[in-house]
VEXDREN-2710 file (C-alpha; in Angstrom, 1 decimal):
% VEXDREN-2710
k/r/px/py/pz
1/MET/139.4/68.9/112.3
2/MET/139.4/70.7/115.6
3/ASN/140.9/74.1/115.9
4/LYS/143.7/74.4/118.4
5/LYS/143.8/77.1/121.0
6/TYR/147.1/78.6/122.1
7/ILE/146.9/79.9/125.6
8/VAL/149.4/82.4/127.1
9/GLU/149.3/83.0/130.8
10/VAL/151.2/85.2/133.2
11/ILE/151.5/83.3/136.6
12/GLU/152.8/84.7/139.9
13/ARG/155.6/82.4/141.0
14/LYS/154.9/82.7/144.7
15/THR/151.2/81.9/144.7
16/LYS/150.9/80.1/141.4
17/GLU/147.9/82.4/140.6
18/VAL/147.1/83.2/137.0
19/ILE/147.3/87.0/136.7
20/LYS/146.6/87.4/132.9
21/HIS/145.2/84.9/130.4
22/PHE/145.2/85.2/126.6
23/GLU/143.7/82.8/124.0
24/PHE/144.7/82.7/120.4
25/ASP/143.8/80.5/117.4
26/ASN/147.1/81.4/115.7
27/TYR/150.4/80.1/117.0
28/ARG/152.4/83.1/115.6
29/LYS/150.2/85.6/117.5
30/ALA/150.5/83.6/120.7
31/ASP/154.3/83.3/120.3
32/ARG/154.6/87.0/119.6
33/VAL/152.7/87.9/122.8
34/GLU/154.7/85.4/124.8
35/GLU/158.0/86.8/123.5
36/GLY/156.9/90.4/124.2
37/LEU/155.9/89.5/127.8
38/LEU/159.2/87.7/128.4
39/ARG/161.1/90.8/127.4
40/GLN/159.3/93.0/129.9
41/SER/161.6/93.7/132.9
42/ASN/158.6/94.3/135.3
43/LEU/157.6/90.7/135.1
44/GLU/160.6/89.3/137.0
45/LYS/158.3/87.8/139.8
46/PHE/156.1/86.1/137.2
47/ASP/156.3/83.1/134.8
48/VAL/155.0/83.4/131.3
49/VAL/153.7/80.1/130.0
50/MET/152.3/79.1/126.6
51/ARG/150.3/75.9/126.1
52/CYS/148.1/74.3/123.4
53/GLU/144.7/72.8/123.9
END
């Protein structure tokens, strides 16, 4: 059985450039980081994306 990796990225909307990249083996940790980033008011020009590989 392969381990899934959960990736959380902060992407600048204008340029589509990945600003920050996090990798987790645990969905709950990735979800907590994503939720925390989405609550930050200084990230209004960025998208926060979580995906699974």
